[in-house]
N, C-alpha and C positions, 0 to 999 in steps of 0.2 A: 504494500500500500504506500502511496506517495505521501510526503509530508503534508501536502494540502488535504489529502483524503483523511489522514489521521486527525488533523486539526478540525475538519468538519465533523468527524465522528465524536471528537471530544466535546465540541460545542453542543451537538445534538444530545449527547449523554447527559451533560450538565443541565440542559434545559428540561429534559425529560424527568430527571431526578428532582429538579426544583419543583416541577408541577406535582410530582407524586408526593413529595414531602409536604408541600403546601396543602394538597388535597386531604392529607391525613390530619391536618391541624398541628403538625409538629415541625414547623419551619425551622426552629432553632436546633432540634436534636432528633436523633433516632439511634437506638442502640440495641445490640443483640449479644447476650452472654452465653458462653458454653455452660452446660449443666454442671460440670465439675467446679467451675468458678462460682457459679451462682449458689451451689450447695455448700461451698467452703472446702470441698475435697482437695482442691488445688489452691494454694496460697501464693500470691505474687507480692513480693516486697521490694525487689530491685528490678528496674526496667532500664533497658538501653534503647534510646531513641535513635533510629536509623536516620540518615540524612533525608529530609523530606524532598519530594519532587513535585513541582508545581508548573502549571501551564496557564498563563493568562492570555486571553484572546480579545482583541478589539473587534467588535462586530459593527459593521457599517452597511450602508446602502449598497456599496459596490462589492461587498464580500468581507472576509475575515482575515486578520493578520495576527500572528503571534507576537506578543509583547515580551521580548526576551529579558530586558532589564527589569521589568516589573515582575516577571516570573521568578527571577533570581532574588529579588527583594523579598518576595513572599517566602521563598525557601529559607532566607536568612532570618525572618521573623518568627517562623513557626516553632523551631526548637525551644526557644525561650518560653513561648506561650504554653506549649505542651508540657515542658518540664514543670512550670508553675502549677499547671492543672493536676498533674500526677502527684506532685508533692502535697497539694491540698487534700488529695485522697489518701495520703499516708504512705506513699511510695518513696523510696530512695531512687533518685534518677542519676544514672551514669551518663553525663552529658559532655565529657571532655575528650572522648576517644576519637571522634570523627571531625575534629577541627580541620579546616582546609590545609593548614601547614603540615598537620600530622599525616594527612593522606598523601600530600605531595612528596613528603620525605620517605614514605613507606609504600613502594609500588605493590608489594604483596598484599598489604592491607587494602589499598585502593582497588585491586583486582577482586579481592574477596568480597568487598562491599558491593561492587558492581555486579558480581555473580549472584549474590543472594538477593539483591534487588530485582534482578531479572527473574529469578525463581518465584519471588513474591508476585511479580506482575503476571506471570503465567497463571498463578492461582487466583489472582484478583479478577480475571475474566469471568470466573465462575462465582466468586464471592460477591461481586457487584450484582450479578444476576439473581442470586438467591441468598441474600444476607440472612434471612430467617433460619436458614439451615445451620447457622452457627449455633443456634439454641439446641440443635439436635446433635452437635458434635461431629459434623460431617466434613469439616475442612481441616486439612493438615498440610504442612510443608515437608513433613517427614525428616529424613536424616540430613537434609540440606542445612537445617538449622543446627542440629547437633554438631555438625562438622564445622560450623562457623566459630572459630576460636575466640574472636572478640566478645562473643556472647556468653562465654563460659562463666563470667562473673555475675551475670544477670539471671533473674528468674524468667524474664520474658523480653522479647524484642518488640519494638513499636514501629510499625511501618506507616508512613504518612503520604498520602497523595492528595493534591489539591488541583481543582480546575475552576478557573474563573472567567467571567465575561464582563467586558466593559463596553457599553454601547456608545456610539458617537451621538452627537447632538441631533444629527439628521435622523438617525435610527429611532431615537426617543420621540422625536416629533412625529415621525411617520406612524409609530405605534400608537401614539395618543390620538392621531386623526383617524386611523383605521380601526383599531381595537377599542378605543376609548380610554386606554391607559398607556402611559409611556413604558417603554422597555426598561426592565430593572437590571442594574448592575448587581452581580452576585458572585460569591465564591463558595464552592462546595469542598469541604475537607473531610476525607475519609481516614479513619484511624483503625488499624488492625493490630491487636496485641497477640503475639504468637509465643507459645511456651518454648523456651530455649532448649528444653530437653526432649520433649515429645514431638514438637513441631505443630501441635494442635493450635488452631485459631481459637483463642479463649474469649476474645471480645472484638466486636466490630461497632465502631461509633461513626456517626455521620452528622455533620453540622453544615448549616447554610448561613452565611452572613450576607446581607444585602446592603448595597450602597456605601461608598466611601471607604472601602477596606484598603485601598491602595494609599490614600492620604493618611489614614489612621489604621495601621495594621492591628492595633490593640482592640479594634471592634470585633475581631475574630475570637477574642478571649471568652466572652460569656457563652456564645454558641458552642465552642469547643468544650467548655466546662459542662455545658448541658448534655453534650453527647457522651460524657463520662459519668452521668448521674447514677447509672446502675452499676458502676464499677465497684467491686469489693476486693479489698486487699487480702482478707482472710486472716486466720489466727497465726501467731508466731509459734 
């Protein structure tokens, strides 16, 4: 698939999910917990946040364009927001392993991170389609996680993917004239928590932030916190 095709699919996916979440009345959050996490059978106290991946798209009357600088900005803002959210839930966050300079100085680490991110994206194709199956314990990354050495000191890995849309002024005016309401800028953030030993997807949270998230990235904080509302650390 071409880069243009991938971008169109990303925009379509984001718009569809926005409508679905909005239709359920849970615009700020949606979450699904593995039965072992929900029951307390599995306890997660230390999490390792993997480098987030984000794609921000400018949507206009003549088509869509990827906003590279804005995408990187969101990627840079998300780790701090997520770390604070998990700490609020009682988790210890290992957040200094994947600093840019650390990855640049360690080619093996950089390759290992890229490899496991790819494996997660392969699983994500199914996870995004049937997130409720997380509550039935049906998703796992298997031994790929167990073999990921940086995760050895953590109970779980946190994978983050974000897709956002920023509409041009013309697109907003057109939407207001045709549909009666202007097009809404939004960003969808998906969070998957994966057991570092078994590879099981223990938790899947989804949040949507509308309007002004590029100017004020902290606007994503409350929706992300909401998507972790059902998260349980478990007994020590």
